[in-house]
HTML snippet that shows the backbone in 3Dmol.js (N, CA, C, O; Angstrom):
<script src="https://3Dmol.org/build/3Dmol-min.js"></script>
<div id="view" style="width:600px;height:400px;position:relative"></div>
<script>
const pdb = `
ATOM      1  N   MET A   1     100.033  69.043 147.959  1.00  0.00           N
ATOM      2  CA  MET A   1     101.124  68.816 148.880  1.00  0.00           C
ATOM      3  C   MET A   1     101.462  70.139 149.577  1.00  0.00           C
ATOM      4  O   MET A   1     101.515  71.192 148.941  1.00  0.00           O
ATOM      5  N   ALA A   2     101.683  70.070 150.857  1.00  0.00           N
ATOM      6  CA  ALA A   2     101.984  71.267 151.646  1.00  0.00           C
ATOM      7  C   ALA A   2     103.388  71.779 151.344  1.00  0.00           C
ATOM      8  O   ALA A   2     104.318  71.015 151.085  1.00  0.00           O
ATOM      9  N   LYS A   3     103.499  73.109 151.390  1.00  0.00           N
ATOM     10  CA  LYS A   3     104.820  73.714 151.191  1.00  0.00           C
ATOM     11  C   LYS A   3     105.657  73.514 152.450  1.00  0.00           C
ATOM     12  O   LYS A   3     105.136  73.620 153.561  1.00  0.00           O
ATOM     13  N   PRO A   4     106.925  73.232 152.292  1.00  0.00           N
ATOM     14  CA  PRO A   4     107.786  73.117 153.480  1.00  0.00           C
ATOM     15  C   PRO A   4     108.001  74.494 154.109  1.00  0.00           C
ATOM     16  O   PRO A   4     107.923  75.522 153.436  1.00  0.00           O
ATOM     17  N   TYR A   5     108.264  74.489 155.375  1.00  0.00           N
ATOM     18  CA  TYR A   5     108.556  75.743 156.064  1.00  0.00           C
ATOM     19  C   TYR A   5     109.851  76.336 155.544  1.00  0.00           C
ATOM     20  O   TYR A   5     110.765  75.622 155.130  1.00  0.00           O
ATOM     21  N   LYS A   6     109.908  77.654 155.575  1.00  0.00           N
ATOM     22  CA  LYS A   6     111.086  78.365 155.091  1.00  0.00           C
ATOM     23  C   LYS A   6     111.721  79.118 156.261  1.00  0.00           C
ATOM     24  O   LYS A   6     111.023  79.756 157.049  1.00  0.00           O
ATOM     25  N   THR A   7     113.029  79.040 156.367  1.00  0.00           N
ATOM     26  CA  THR A   7     113.739  79.779 157.409  1.00  0.00           C
ATOM     27  C   THR A   7     113.779  81.253 157.024  1.00  0.00           C
ATOM     28  O   THR A   7     114.242  81.610 155.940  1.00  0.00           O
ATOM     29  N   VAL A   8     113.288  82.104 157.924  1.00  0.00           N
ATOM     30  CA  VAL A   8     113.260  83.538 157.640  1.00  0.00           C
ATOM     31  C   VAL A   8     114.272  84.317 158.477  1.00  0.00           C
ATOM     32  O   VAL A   8     114.425  85.525 158.300  1.00  0.00           O
ATOM     33  N   GLY A   9     114.950  83.641 159.372  1.00  0.00           N
ATOM     34  CA  GLY A   9     115.954  84.309 160.198  1.00  0.00           C
ATOM     35  C   GLY A   9     116.343  83.423 161.366  1.00  0.00           C
ATOM     36  O   GLY A   9     115.951  82.258 161.446  1.00  0.00           O
ATOM     37  N   HIS A  10     117.111  83.991 162.259  1.00  0.00           N
ATOM     38  CA  HIS A  10     117.510  83.244 163.450  1.00  0.00           C
ATOM     39  C   HIS A  10     117.892  84.198 164.579  1.00  0.00           C
ATOM     40  O   HIS A  10     118.216  85.364 164.350  1.00  0.00           O
ATOM     41  N   LEU A  11     117.848  83.685 165.774  1.00  0.00           N
ATOM     42  CA  LEU A  11     118.288  84.384 166.972  1.00  0.00           C
ATOM     43  C   LEU A  11     119.296  83.493 167.681  1.00  0.00           C
ATOM     44  O   LEU A  11     119.394  82.298 167.403  1.00  0.00           O
ATOM     45  N   TRP A  12     120.025  84.080 168.579  1.00  0.00           N
ATOM     46  CA  TRP A  12     120.938  83.310 169.427  1.00  0.00           C
ATOM     47  C   TRP A  12     120.407  83.398 170.845  1.00  0.00           C
ATOM     48  O   TRP A  12     120.129  84.492 171.337  1.00  0.00           O
ATOM     49  N   THR A  13     120.264  82.273 171.499  1.00  0.00           N
ATOM     50  CA  THR A  13     119.807  82.262 172.880  1.00  0.00           C
ATOM     51  C   THR A  13     120.969  81.881 173.793  1.00  0.00           C
ATOM     52  O   THR A  13     121.764  80.994 173.482  1.00  0.00           O
ATOM     53  N   VAL A  14     121.044  82.567 174.915  1.00  0.00           N
ATOM     54  CA  VAL A  14     122.056  82.278 175.931  1.00  0.00           C
ATOM     55  C   VAL A  14     121.305  81.867 177.190  1.00  0.00           C
ATOM     56  O   VAL A  14     120.496  82.634 177.714  1.00  0.00           O
ATOM     57  N   TYR A  15     121.570  80.663 177.672  1.00  0.00           N
ATOM     58  CA  TYR A  15     120.916  80.140 178.871  1.00  0.00           C
ATOM     59  C   TYR A  15     121.967  79.958 179.960  1.00  0.00           C
ATOM     60  O   TYR A  15     123.029  79.381 179.724  1.00  0.00           O
ATOM     61  N   PHE A  16     121.657  80.455 181.154  1.00  0.00           N
ATOM     62  CA  PHE A  16     122.580  80.334 182.282  1.00  0.00           C
ATOM     63  C   PHE A  16     121.959  79.412 183.323  1.00  0.00           C
ATOM     64  O   PHE A  16     120.931  79.741 183.914  1.00  0.00           O
ATOM     65  N   TYR A  17     122.581  78.259 183.547  1.00  0.00           N
ATOM     66  CA  TYR A  17     122.029  77.233 184.432  1.00  0.00           C
ATOM     67  C   TYR A  17     121.832  77.707 185.868  1.00  0.00           C
ATOM     68  O   TYR A  17     120.839  77.348 186.501  1.00  0.00           O
ATOM     69  N   ASP A  18     122.753  78.501 186.389  1.00  0.00           N
ATOM     70  CA  ASP A  18     122.678  78.883 187.802  1.00  0.00           C
ATOM     71  C   ASP A  18     121.428  79.694 188.124  1.00  0.00           C
ATOM     72  O   ASP A  18     120.884  79.572 189.222  1.00  0.00           O
ATOM     73  N   THR A  19     120.961  80.522 187.183  1.00  0.00           N
ATOM     74  CA  THR A  19     119.771  81.336 187.436  1.00  0.00           C
ATOM     75  C   THR A  19     118.546  80.797 186.711  1.00  0.00           C
ATOM     76  O   THR A  19     117.421  81.170 187.043  1.00  0.00           O
ATOM     77  N   GLY A  20     118.745  79.930 185.729  1.00  0.00           N
ATOM     78  CA  GLY A  20     117.618  79.406 184.961  1.00  0.00           C
ATOM     79  C   GLY A  20     117.029  80.428 184.008  1.00  0.00           C
ATOM     80  O   GLY A  20     115.901  80.258 183.545  1.00  0.00           O
ATOM     81  N   LYS A  21     117.764  81.478 183.710  1.00  0.00           N
ATOM     82  CA  LYS A  21     117.264  82.542 182.841  1.00  0.00           C
ATOM     83  C   LYS A  21     117.971  82.505 181.499  1.00  0.00           C
ATOM     84  O   LYS A  21     119.083  81.992 181.372  1.00  0.00           O
ATOM     85  N   SER A  22     117.298  83.061 180.502  1.00  0.00           N
ATOM     86  CA  SER A  22     117.912  83.132 179.178  1.00  0.00           C
ATOM     87  C   SER A  22     117.661  84.504 178.570  1.00  0.00           C
ATOM     88  O   SER A  22     116.780  85.246 179.005  1.00  0.00           O
ATOM     89  N   ILE A  23     118.448  84.817 177.565  1.00  0.00           N
ATOM     90  CA  ILE A  23     118.328  86.079 176.839  1.00  0.00           C
ATOM     91  C   ILE A  23     118.566  85.778 175.370  1.00  0.00           C
ATOM     92  O   ILE A  23     119.280  84.837 175.023  1.00  0.00           O
ATOM     93  N   PHE A  24     117.959  86.589 174.511  1.00  0.00           N
ATOM     94  CA  PHE A  24     118.118  86.408 173.070  1.00  0.00           C
ATOM     95  C   PHE A  24     118.944  87.543 172.485  1.00  0.00           C
ATOM     96  O   PHE A  24     118.810  88.696 172.896  1.00  0.00           O
ATOM     97  N   PHE A  25     119.793  87.212 171.531  1.00  0.00           N
ATOM     98  CA  PHE A  25     120.584  88.188 170.786  1.00  0.00           C
ATOM     99  C   PHE A  25     120.262  88.015 169.308  1.00  0.00           C
ATOM    100  O   PHE A  25     119.927  86.914 168.871  1.00  0.00           O
ATOM    101  N   ASP A  26     120.361  89.085 168.542  1.00  0.00           N
ATOM    102  CA  ASP A  26     120.165  88.965 167.092  1.00  0.00           C
ATOM    103  C   ASP A  26     121.478  88.652 166.384  1.00  0.00           C
ATOM    104  O   ASP A  26     121.532  88.621 165.155  1.00  0.00           O
ATOM    105  N   HIS A  27     122.520  88.424 167.150  1.00  0.00           N
ATOM    106  CA  HIS A  27     123.831  88.053 166.620  1.00  0.00           C
ATOM    107  C   HIS A  27     124.475  87.096 167.622  1.00  0.00           C
ATOM    108  O   HIS A  27     124.048  87.034 168.775  1.00  0.00           O
ATOM    109  N   LYS A  28     125.476  86.364 167.205  1.00  0.00           N
ATOM    110  CA  LYS A  28     126.157  85.474 168.151  1.00  0.00           C
ATOM    111  C   LYS A  28     126.922  86.343 169.138  1.00  0.00           C
ATOM    112  O   LYS A  28     127.816  87.089 168.739  1.00  0.00           O
ATOM    113  N   PRO A  29     126.584  86.259 170.416  1.00  0.00           N
ATOM    114  CA  PRO A  29     127.206  87.155 171.383  1.00  0.00           C
ATOM    115  C   PRO A  29     128.651  86.776 171.695  1.00  0.00           C
ATOM    116  O   PRO A  29     129.020  85.602 171.734  1.00  0.00           O
ATOM    117  N   ALA A  30     129.437  87.798 171.912  1.00  0.00           N
ATOM    118  CA  ALA A  30     130.822  87.587 172.330  1.00  0.00           C
ATOM    119  C   ALA A  30     130.833  87.257 173.821  1.00  0.00           C
ATOM    120  O   ALA A  30     129.876  87.547 174.539  1.00  0.00           O
ATOM    121  N   GLU A  31     131.906  86.660 174.267  1.00  0.00           N
ATOM    122  CA  GLU A  31     132.015  86.260 175.673  1.00  0.00           C
ATOM    123  C   GLU A  31     131.836  87.451 176.611  1.00  0.00           C
ATOM    124  O   GLU A  31     131.197  87.320 177.654  1.00  0.00           O
ATOM    125  N   ASN A  32     132.387  88.606 176.258  1.00  0.00           N
ATOM    126  CA  ASN A  32     132.265  89.767 177.145  1.00  0.00           C
ATOM    127  C   ASN A  32     130.821  90.269 177.222  1.00  0.00           C
ATOM    128  O   ASN A  32     130.421  90.813 178.252  1.00  0.00           O
ATOM    129  N   GLN A  33     130.024  90.098 176.152  1.00  0.00           N
ATOM    130  CA  GLN A  33     128.613  90.481 176.202  1.00  0.00           C
ATOM    131  C   GLN A  33     127.841  89.579 177.156  1.00  0.00           C
ATOM    132  O   GLN A  33     126.988  90.048 177.910  1.00  0.00           O
ATOM    133  N   VAL A  34     128.142  88.293 177.122  1.00  0.00           N
ATOM    134  CA  VAL A  34     127.481  87.343 178.016  1.00  0.00           C
ATOM    135  C   VAL A  34     127.845  87.656 179.465  1.00  0.00           C
ATOM    136  O   VAL A  34     126.975  87.663 180.336  1.00  0.00           O
ATOM    137  N   LYS A  35     129.119  87.913 179.725  1.00  0.00           N
ATOM    138  CA  LYS A  35     129.551  88.245 181.086  1.00  0.00           C
ATOM    139  C   LYS A  35     128.886  89.531 181.569  1.00  0.00           C
ATOM    140  O   LYS A  35     128.473  89.609 182.726  1.00  0.00           O
ATOM    141  N   TYR A  36     128.774  90.539 180.706  1.00  0.00           N
ATOM    142  CA  TYR A  36     128.133  91.803 181.074  1.00  0.00           C
ATOM    143  C   TYR A  36     126.674  91.560 181.448  1.00  0.00           C
ATOM    144  O   TYR A  36     126.197  92.077 182.458  1.00  0.00           O
ATOM    145  N   TRP A  37     125.963  90.773 180.633  1.00  0.00           N
ATOM    146  CA  TRP A  37     124.562  90.461 180.910  1.00  0.00           C
ATOM    147  C   TRP A  37     124.419  89.746 182.251  1.00  0.00           C
ATOM    148  O   TRP A  37     123.540  90.088 183.042  1.00  0.00           O
ATOM    149  N   LEU A  38     125.270  88.762 182.512  1.00  0.00           N
ATOM    150  CA  LEU A  38     125.198  88.017 183.765  1.00  0.00           C
ATOM    151  C   LEU A  38     125.486  88.917 184.967  1.00  0.00           C
ATOM    152  O   LEU A  38     124.832  88.808 186.004  1.00  0.00           O
ATOM    153  N   ARG A  39     126.459  89.798 184.818  1.00  0.00           N
ATOM    154  CA  ARG A  39     126.861  90.669 185.926  1.00  0.00           C
ATOM    155  C   ARG A  39     125.799  91.736 186.204  1.00  0.00           C
ATOM    156  O   ARG A  39     125.475  91.991 187.364  1.00  0.00           O
ATOM    157  N   THR A  40     125.257  92.360 185.160  1.00  0.00           N
ATOM    158  CA  THR A  40     124.367  93.506 185.359  1.00  0.00           C
ATOM    159  C   THR A  40     122.902  93.140 185.559  1.00  0.00           C
ATOM    160  O   THR A  40     122.196  93.835 186.291  1.00  0.00           O
ATOM    161  N   THR A  41     122.428  92.077 184.934  1.00  0.00           N
ATOM    162  CA  THR A  41     121.003  91.760 185.046  1.00  0.00           C
ATOM    163  C   THR A  41     120.706  90.529 185.888  1.00  0.00           C
ATOM    164  O   THR A  41     119.587  90.376 186.377  1.00  0.00           O
ATOM    165  N   GLN A  42     121.673  89.659 186.064  1.00  0.00           N
ATOM    166  CA  GLN A  42     121.437  88.423 186.806  1.00  0.00           C
ATOM    167  C   GLN A  42     122.075  88.429 188.185  1.00  0.00           C
ATOM    168  O   GLN A  42     121.881  87.498 188.967  1.00  0.00           O
ATOM    169  N   GLY A  43     122.835  89.474 188.485  1.00  0.00           N
ATOM    170  CA  GLY A  43     123.453  89.575 189.797  1.00  0.00           C
ATOM    171  C   GLY A  43     124.561  88.569 190.052  1.00  0.00           C
ATOM    172  O   GLY A  43     124.858  88.246 191.201  1.00  0.00           O
ATOM    173  N   VAL A  44     125.169  88.076 188.989  1.00  0.00           N
ATOM    174  CA  VAL A  44     126.264  87.119 189.140  1.00  0.00           C
ATOM    175  C   VAL A  44     127.522  87.904 189.506  1.00  0.00           C
ATOM    176  O   VAL A  44     127.895  88.831 188.786  1.00  0.00           O
ATOM    177  N   PRO A  45     128.180  87.553 190.608  1.00  0.00           N
ATOM    178  CA  PRO A  45     129.373  88.301 191.010  1.00  0.00           C
ATOM    179  C   PRO A  45     130.531  88.111 190.032  1.00  0.00           C
ATOM    180  O   PRO A  45     130.653  87.075 189.378  1.00  0.00           O
ATOM    181  N   GLU A  46     131.362  89.120 189.952  1.00  0.00           N
ATOM    182  CA  GLU A  46     132.524  89.095 189.053  1.00  0.00           C
ATOM    183  C   GLU A  46     133.402  87.871 189.308  1.00  0.00           C
ATOM    184  O   GLU A  46     133.977  87.305 188.378  1.00  0.00           O
ATOM    185  N   SER A  47     133.498  87.471 190.566  1.00  0.00           N
ATOM    186  CA  SER A  47     134.352  86.327 190.909  1.00  0.00           C
ATOM    187  C   SER A  47     133.852  85.022 190.289  1.00  0.00           C
ATOM    188  O   SER A  47     134.630  84.083 190.119  1.00  0.00           O
ATOM    189  N   ALA A  48     132.572  84.952 189.952  1.00  0.00           N
ATOM    190  CA  ALA A  48     132.015  83.734 189.348  1.00  0.00           C
ATOM    191  C   ALA A  48     132.225  83.694 187.841  1.00  0.00           C
ATOM    192  O   ALA A  48     131.942  82.683 187.199  1.00  0.00           O
ATOM    193  N   LEU A  49     132.718  84.785 187.277  1.00  0.00           N
ATOM    194  CA  LEU A  49     132.863  84.871 185.823  1.00  0.00           C
ATOM    195  C   LEU A  49     134.294  84.583 185.383  1.00  0.00           C
ATOM    196  O   LEU A  49     134.839  85.286 184.532  1.00  0.00           O
ATOM    197  N   ASP A  50     134.893  83.563 185.957  1.00  0.00           N
ATOM    198  CA  ASP A  50     136.239  83.165 185.558  1.00  0.00           C
ATOM    199  C   ASP A  50     136.151  82.195 184.383  1.00  0.00           C
ATOM    200  O   ASP A  50     135.114  82.119 183.724  1.00  0.00           O
ATOM    201  N   GLU A  51     137.201  81.469 184.118  1.00  0.00           N
ATOM    202  CA  GLU A  51     137.230  80.550 182.976  1.00  0.00           C
ATOM    203  C   GLU A  51     136.159  79.471 183.087  1.00  0.00           C
ATOM    204  O   GLU A  51     135.690  78.959 182.070  1.00  0.00           O
ATOM    205  N   ASN A  52     135.770  79.124 184.298  1.00  0.00           N
ATOM    206  CA  ASN A  52     134.809  78.037 184.495  1.00  0.00           C
ATOM    207  C   ASN A  52     133.360  78.455 184.287  1.00  0.00           C
ATOM    208  O   ASN A  52     132.476  77.598 184.285  1.00  0.00           O
ATOM    209  N   PHE A  53     133.088  79.755 184.111  1.00  0.00           N
ATOM    210  CA  PHE A  53     131.698  80.177 183.961  1.00  0.00           C
ATOM    211  C   PHE A  53     131.068  79.579 182.712  1.00  0.00           C
ATOM    212  O   PHE A  53     129.848  79.426 182.646  1.00  0.00           O
ATOM    213  N   LYS A  54     131.892  79.239 181.715  1.00  0.00           N
ATOM    214  CA  LYS A  54     131.365  78.666 180.474  1.00  0.00           C
ATOM    215  C   LYS A  54     130.687  77.321 180.700  1.00  0.00           C
ATOM    216  O   LYS A  54     129.863  76.898 179.889  1.00  0.00           O
ATOM    217  N   LEU A  55     131.024  76.651 181.788  1.00  0.00           N
ATOM    218  CA  LEU A  55     130.410  75.356 182.071  1.00  0.00           C
ATOM    219  C   LEU A  55     128.919  75.495 182.355  1.00  0.00           C
ATOM    220  O   LEU A  55     128.164  74.544 182.156  1.00  0.00           O
ATOM    221  N   GLY A  56     128.484  76.666 182.816  1.00  0.00           N
ATOM    222  CA  GLY A  56     127.077  76.877 183.142  1.00  0.00           C
ATOM    223  C   GLY A  56     126.318  77.687 182.123  1.00  0.00           C
ATOM    224  O   GLY A  56     125.181  78.086 182.377  1.00  0.00           O
ATOM    225  N   VAL A  57     126.921  77.946 180.962  1.00  0.00           N
ATOM    226  CA  VAL A  57     126.296  78.768 179.931  1.00  0.00           C
ATOM    227  C   VAL A  57     126.134  77.954 178.655  1.00  0.00           C
ATOM    228  O   VAL A  57     127.057  77.265 178.221  1.00  0.00           O
ATOM    229  N   VAL A  58     124.947  78.044 178.061  1.00  0.00           N
ATOM    230  CA  VAL A  58     124.693  77.377 176.788  1.00  0.00           C
ATOM    231  C   VAL A  58     124.295  78.448 175.779  1.00  0.00           C
ATOM    232  O   VAL A  58     123.375  79.229 176.026  1.00  0.00           O
ATOM    233  N   ILE A  59     124.988  78.485 174.639  1.00  0.00           N
ATOM    234  CA  ILE A  59     124.663  79.422 173.569  1.00  0.00           C
ATOM    235  C   ILE A  59     124.227  78.601 172.367  1.00  0.00           C
ATOM    236  O   ILE A  59     124.980  77.761 171.873  1.00  0.00           O
ATOM    237  N   GLU A  60     122.999  78.847 171.892  1.00  0.00           N
ATOM    238  CA  GLU A  60     122.462  78.082 170.769  1.00  0.00           C
ATOM    239  C   GLU A  60     121.832  79.001 169.739  1.00  0.00           C
ATOM    240  O   GLU A  60     121.307  80.066 170.064  1.00  0.00           O
ATOM    241  N   ARG A  61     121.896  78.570 168.504  1.00  0.00           N
ATOM    242  CA  ARG A  61     121.223  79.284 167.423  1.00  0.00           C
ATOM    243  C   ARG A  61     119.800  78.741 167.316  1.00  0.00           C
ATOM    244  O   ARG A  61     119.590  77.528 167.317  1.00  0.00           O
ATOM    245  N   VAL A  62     118.826  79.645 167.223  1.00  0.00           N
ATOM    246  CA  VAL A  62     117.419  79.274 167.098  1.00  0.00           C
ATOM    247  C   VAL A  62     116.915  79.810 165.763  1.00  0.00           C
ATOM    248  O   VAL A  62     116.886  81.023 165.551  1.00  0.00           O
ATOM    249  N   ASP A  63     116.518  78.915 164.867  1.00  0.00           N
ATOM    250  CA  ASP A  63     115.993  79.330 163.567  1.00  0.00           C
ATOM    251  C   ASP A  63     114.532  79.748 163.692  1.00  0.00           C
ATOM    252  O   ASP A  63     113.782  79.191 164.494  1.00  0.00           O
ATOM    253  N   ILE A  64     114.139  80.731 162.892  1.00  0.00           N
ATOM    254  CA  ILE A  64     112.760  81.211 162.850  1.00  0.00           C
ATOM    255  C   ILE A  64     112.177  80.800 161.505  1.00  0.00           C
ATOM    256  O   ILE A  64     112.741  81.109 160.455  1.00  0.00           O
ATOM    257  N   PHE A  65     111.057  80.107 161.541  1.00  0.00           N
ATOM    258  CA  PHE A  65     110.427  79.603 160.318  1.00  0.00           C
ATOM    259  C   PHE A  65     109.140  80.359 160.034  1.00  0.00           C
ATOM    260  O   PHE A  65     108.488  80.865 160.947  1.00  0.00           O
ATOM    261  N   SER A  66     108.779  80.430 158.749  1.00  0.00           N
ATOM    262  CA  SER A  66     107.503  81.046 158.375  1.00  0.00           C
ATOM    263  C   SER A  66     106.547  79.978 157.911  1.00  0.00           C
ATOM    264  O   SER A  66     105.411  80.282 157.549  1.00  0.00           O
TER     265      SER A  66
END
`;
const viewer = $3Dmol.createViewer("view");
viewer.addModel(pdb, "pdb");
viewer.setStyle({}, {cartoon: {color: "spectrum"}});
viewer.zoomTo();
viewer.render();
</script>
């Protein structure tokens, strides 16, 4: 019988719908980290990062198996 896969760690992925890009973190990112990433690397203007920006962002935990 085959051994079941074992979880060896996890990453957090942040996906932004407006640009179709994602980034990985080794920890669950805080809201200000996500906003910084969007502003500095994705060219998202500060005005777009209001309370509604969360509607276009998905943060998920991704398990890594061995």
